[in-house]
C-alpha positions as CSV (number, residue, x, y, z in Angstrom):
1,K,0.0,0.0,0.0
2,A,1.5,3.3,-1.2
3,P,-1.3,5.8,-1.8
4,A,1.0,8.8,-2.9
5,V,2.8,6.6,-5.4
6,A,-0.4,5.0,-6.7
7,R,-2.0,8.5,-7.2
8,H,0.7,9.8,-9.5
9,A,2.1,6.7,-11.2
10,K,2.4,6.6,-15.0
11,P,3.5,3.7,-17.3
12,G,7.2,3.3,-17.5
13,Q,8.0,4.7,-14.1
14,F,9.7,3.0,-11.1
15,I,10.1,3.2,-7.4
16,I,13.0,2.8,-5.0
17,V,12.5,0.5,-2.0
18,M,14.4,0.0,1.2
19,V,13.2,-2.9,3.3
20,T,14.9,-1.7,6.5
21,E,16.6,1.5,7.5
22,T,20.0,-0.1,6.7
23,S,19.0,-1.9,3.5
24,E,20.2,-1.0,0.0
25,R,18.1,1.4,-2.1
26,V,16.8,-0.8,-4.9
27,P,14.7,0.3,-8.0
28,F,11.7,-1.7,-9.2
29,T,9.5,-1.0,-12.1
30,L,5.9,-0.2,-11.3
31,V,3.9,-3.1,-12.8
32,D,0.4,-2.0,-11.7
33,W,-1.3,0.4,-9.4
34,D,-4.8,1.4,-8.2
35,A,-5.1,5.1,-7.3
36,E,-8.5,4.5,-5.6
37,A,-7.3,1.7,-3.4
38,G,-3.8,3.3,-2.9
39,T,-2.0,0.1,-3.9
40,I,0.9,-0.7,-6.2
41,K,2.2,-4.0,-7.6
42,L,5.8,-5.0,-8.3
43,V,7.4,-8.1,-9.9
44,I,10.6,-9.0,-8.1
45,E,13.1,-11.6,-9.1
46,E,15.0,-12.9,-6.0
47,V,18.7,-12.8,-7.0
48,G,20.5,-11.1,-4.1
49,R,20.4,-9.7,-0.6
50,S,17.9,-7.0,-1.2
51,S,15.4,-9.0,-3.2
52,G,15.9,-11.8,-0.7
53,E,14.9,-9.5,2.1
54,I,11.7,-8.6,0.4
55,A,10.9,-12.2,-0.3
56,T,11.0,-12.9,3.5
57,L,8.3,-10.4,4.2
58,Q,4.9,-11.6,5.3
59,A,1.5,-10.0,4.6
60,G,1.1,-7.0,6.9
61,D,4.8,-6.3,7.2
62,M,6.0,-2.8,6.3
63,L,8.9,-1.5,4.1
64,A,11.0,1.2,5.6
65,H,10.9,3.4,2.5
66,V,9.1,3.5,-0.8
67,T,10.1,6.4,-2.9
68,G,8.5,7.4,-6.2
69,P,7.2,7.5,-8.8
70,L,10.5,8.1,-10.4
71,G,11.8,8.4,-14.0
72,L,10.1,9.7,-17.1
73,P,6.8,8.1,-18.1
74,L,6.8,6.4,-21.5
75,I,5.3,8.7,-24.2
76,I,2.1,6.9,-25.3
77,E,0.7,7.8,-28.7
78,K,-1.6,6.2,-31.2
79,V,0.8,4.8,-33.9
80,G,-1.1,1.8,-35.2
81,T,0.3,-1.6,-34.1
82,V,2.7,-1.7,-31.1
83,A,4.7,-4.8,-30.3
84,L,5.8,-5.1,-26.7
85,A,8.4,-7.7,-25.5
86,G,9.0,-8.7,-22.0
87,G,11.7,-11.1,-20.8
88,C,12.0,-12.4,-17.3
89,Y,11.0,-9.5,-14.9
90,G,10.2,-7.5,-18.1
91,I,7.0,-9.5,-18.5
92,G,5.6,-7.6,-15.6
93,A,7.1,-4.4,-16.8
94,I,5.3,-4.4,-20.1
95,Y,1.8,-4.8,-18.5
96,P,1.1,-1.1,-17.8
97,L,2.5,-0.2,-21.2
98,A,0.2,-2.6,-22.9
99,R,-2.8,-1.2,-21.1
100,A,-1.8,2.4,-21.9
101,Y,-1.1,1.7,-25.6
102,K,-4.4,-0.1,-25.9
103,E,-6.3,2.8,-24.2
104,A,-4.7,5.1,-26.8
105,G,-6.3,3.1,-29.6
106,N,-3.4,1.0,-30.8
107,R,-3.4,-2.7,-31.7
108,V,-1.1,-4.3,-29.1
109,V,1.0,-7.5,-29.6
110,C,2.8,-8.8,-26.5
111,V,5.7,-11.1,-26.9
112,I,6.7,-12.8,-23.6
113,E,10.0,-14.7,-23.3
114,A,11.3,-17.2,-20.8
115,C,14.0,-19.8,-20.5
116,S,11.4,-22.4,-20.0
117,S,7.6,-22.6,-19.7
118,Y,7.6,-22.9,-15.9
119,T,9.0,-19.4,-15.6
120,L,6.2,-17.7,-17.5
121,Y,3.7,-15.5,-15.6
122,M,1.0,-12.9,-16.1
123,E,0.0,-14.5,-19.3
124,N,-3.7,-14.4,-18.6
125,E,-3.5,-10.7,-17.5
126,L,-1.8,-9.8,-20.7
127,R,-4.2,-11.8,-22.9
128,E,-7.1,-9.7,-21.4
129,L,-5.4,-6.5,-22.6
130,C,-3.6,-7.4,-25.8
131,D,-4.9,-8.3,-29.3
132,E,-2.3,-11.0,-29.5
133,V,0.1,-12.7,-27.1
134,I,3.1,-14.6,-28.6
135,I,5.1,-16.9,-26.3
136,V,8.8,-17.7,-26.8
137,T,10.9,-20.0,-24.8
138,K,14.6,-20.7,-25.1
139,D,14.2,-24.5,-24.7
140,G,11.1,-24.7,-26.9
141,S,8.9,-26.1,-24.1
142,R,6.1,-23.6,-24.9
143,G,5.3,-21.5,-27.9
144,R,8.1,-20.7,-30.4
145,K,11.6,-21.8,-29.7
146,G,14.1,-18.9,-29.7
147,G,14.1,-15.3,-28.4
148,V,12.2,-12.0,-28.7
149,Q,14.6,-10.8,-31.4
150,D,13.4,-13.5,-33.8
151,V,9.7,-12.5,-33.4
152,F,10.4,-8.7,-33.6
153,A,12.5,-9.1,-36.7
154,D,9.7,-11.1,-38.4
155,L,7.0,-8.5,-37.3
156,A,9.2,-5.7,-38.7
157,R,10.0,-7.4,-42.0
158,E,6.3,-8.3,-42.5
159,G,5.1,-4.8,-41.8
160,K,3.1,-5.9,-38.8
161,A,4.5,-3.4,-36.3
162,D,4.8,0.4,-36.2
163,Q,6.5,0.6,-32.8
164,L,8.7,-1.9,-30.9
165,V,9.3,-1.8,-27.1
166,A,11.6,-4.4,-25.3
167,I,12.2,-4.7,-21.6
168,G,14.4,-7.4,-20.0
169,C,18.0,-8.1,-19.3
170,T,20.6,-5.9,-20.9
171,F,21.7,-8.8,-23.2
172,M,18.2,-9.4,-24.5
173,M,17.7,-5.8,-25.2
174,K,21.0,-5.6,-27.0
175,I,20.3,-8.5,-29.4
176,V,16.8,-7.1,-30.1
177,C,18.5,-3.8,-31.1
178,D,21.0,-5.6,-33.3
179,A,18.2,-7.7,-34.9
180,T,15.9,-4.8,-35.8
181,R,18.3,-1.9,-36.3
182,E,18.1,-1.9,-40.1
183,L,14.4,-2.8,-40.4
184,G,13.0,0.6,-40.2
185,V,10.7,0.2,-37.2
186,P,11.3,2.4,-34.1
187,L,12.5,0.5,-31.0
188,Q,12.6,1.6,-27.4
189,V,14.2,-0.3,-24.6
190,A,14.2,0.3,-20.8
191,L,17.7,0.5,-19.5
192,N,18.3,-0.6,-16.0
193,P,21.8,0.1,-14.8
194,I,22.8,0.2,-11.1
195,M,21.2,3.2,-9.3
196,V,21.9,4.7,-5.9
197,D,19.7,7.7,-5.3
198,G,17.5,7.4,-8.4
199,T,17.1,11.2,-8.7
200,G,20.1,12.2,-10.8
201,M,22.5,13.2,-8.1
202,C,24.9,10.3,-7.9
203,G,25.6,9.6,-11.5
204,A,25.9,5.8,-11.0
205,C,23.4,5.1,-13.8
206,R,25.3,7.2,-16.3
207,I,25.0,5.9,-19.8
208,S,25.9,7.1,-23.3
209,V,23.1,7.7,-25.9
210,G,24.3,8.8,-29.3
211,G,27.6,10.0,-27.7
212,E,25.8,12.1,-25.1
213,A,25.8,11.3,-21.4
214,R,22.4,10.6,-19.9
215,F,21.2,9.4,-16.5
216,A,18.8,6.4,-16.8
217,C,17.0,7.4,-13.6
218,V,15.9,10.9,-14.7
219,D,16.2,10.8,-18.5
220,G,14.8,7.3,-19.1
């Protein structure tokens, strides 16, 4: 429950969480929110100390700090057909984008990628929003065998997408960029470098875009 965050949240934004007063400050993408109920939803992959701390919490427990919403919202426009790809935690991250693009009058195709079928999630929620959901698994246990980049390249070549958006691990987003760069369809990705304060003061998330220094936390 985070009423102030839920009241102002927009698609593409994130929050920073501290479980205790001495925990790390860790950013998580806002997956869903309900302004009326004052609640927000996150998808967290347990990989280290901080995500492990969150995983040990029980219903009714309290986080020491929840800061946000942070970052620039994604610019949502009516462009025709939008293909959204989510890999791993990115499956949750594309959910609010799918909803916003649909509300703007677009046809929405969601591509969800996982190493194996048992790690897929939020499929039903995405099917309720999207015009089409395409499943891709690395081991071929469900849907198409391969990766997001294969599906995106096909959609772009066949003229079935006017905008591409990919969210997932850095490597996944890199190979999607490589596969679609020459195909003439705009692609956006959500960079997620290490952050400290999340408000542009520390510079830890500095990246280079077109030779220009940007901060992922405030510019992305």
